[in-house]
N, C-alpha and C positions, 0 to 999 in steps of 0.2 A: 762779546761778539757771537752771533748765532751760527749755527752750522751752515746755514744757507750763504751767509756772507763769506764764511771761510772756503766753502767748497761750492763755487757756482756751478749751476746745472749746465752739463755738457750734453748736447743733443747729437744724434747721429741719424743718418738715413737709414731706416728699418731695412731697406734692401741689402745693405751691406753685411749685417750679421746673417741674413738668410743666405746670401752668396757664400760667406765663409761656411756656414753649416753644409752647404752642398760639397764643398772641397773636403771638409772634414768627414763627411759621410764616405767619400771615395777613399780617403786615407785610412780611416778606421776599418772599412771593409777590407781593403788590401792588407791591413795588419792582421786581421783575423785569418785571412786566407794564408798568410805567411808566418803564423805563429810557430815558434820553434826554429826559426832561421835568423840569421843575422840581419837580413833585410826587414824582417818583421820587428825586430828590436829597434832598429833604426828609424822606422816609421812611427812607432809608439814614442819614441824618444823626441821625434820631430814634432808630433803632435802635442806632446806635453809641453814643449817649449812654446809652440804656437798659442796654446791655452794660457800657459804661464805669462807670456808677454801681454796678452789681452787682459788678463785678470790683475796683474800686479803693476804693470807699467801703464796700461791704458789701451783703450780700443785703438788708438792711433798708432800703436806699435805692433798690433796683431798683423802678422804677414798676409793673411787672406784678405783682411781689411785694406792693407796698403795696395794690394792688387786691385781690389774693387774701386778704391778711390782714384787710382792712377790710370786704370785701363778701362774699367766698365762705367763707372759713374759719368765720365765726361761724355759718354755716348747715349745717355738716358735723359729724358726730361727731368727736370728738377723734382725732387720728391715733393709730394703733396703735404705730407705731415712728417715731423721729425719726432723721434722718441728719446726719452731720457736714457743716457748711456749707462745709468747705473744697473739696471736690470740685465742687459746684456753682458756687462763686465762681471756681475755676479754669476751669471751663467758660465762665463769662461772659467771662473774659479771652481765651479763645480766640474766641469770638463776636466780641468787640470787635476783635480782630486781623483777622478776616475782613471785618468791617464797615468798619473803617478802610481796608483795602486797596480794598473796593468804592467807598467815598467817594471816595478819592484817585483811583481809575481813572475815575469818573465826571467829576470836576472836571477832570482832566487829558486827557479825551477818549480814554482807553483803555477803551473800552466792553466789549471782549472780556475784559479783566481783571476788570473790575467785574461782568459777568455770571457769570464762573466763580466768583469769590468769593461773590456772593450765592447762586448755587446750591448751593455746598458748605455754606454756613451755613444755607440752607433745608433741605437733606437732613438735617443734623444736628439741626435744631430739629424737623423732622417726625418723626424717629426717637424723640425724647424725648416729644413730644406724643402720638403715636399708639401707641407701644409701651412707653413708660417706659424707653427705652434712651438714656442720656445719654452720647454719645460723648466729649464734653469731660471728663465725670467719670471714665470708663474710662481715658482718657489720663492723667489725674491719679493714678489708682490704680496703673496701670502704671509711671508714672515713680517713685512711691514705692517700689515693689518693686524697681526696677532701680538707682536712684541710690544711691550710698553714704550710709549713715546714714538712709535713708528709713524704716527700721523702729524707729528710736529713740524716736519720739514715740508715746506709749501711746494706744490707741484707746478 
């Protein structure tokens, strides 16, 4: 059985991840402003959870995606094009890694590490929210092109 048969392609409205990136931008900016406080740690932990759900459970479980699908999407015209969920899901994993590093940094007193990780995640979220450029998605697509066998799965 091929990978395509085992893992059917899941498609998402591309406006959903962009909506999530806008919320993520706000959460990460607030986290940076609140570094060193309990509220800052809670926000980073929340964002790590949100990223983790999107990456490891699926975009259907990502909290900001749930808000988009239940509140925002019904008020919009249908999406003209859908996109493969694999790239945004990978981007959620990258975000999770940065949020986990930031959270560990905060809990271990490595404030500089936490600030750098949060700032990088914030920059990536802002690029997606403001310009529709998903850095994690681009990393995924580049990896698919460069890794052996990356072109075997039909699009």
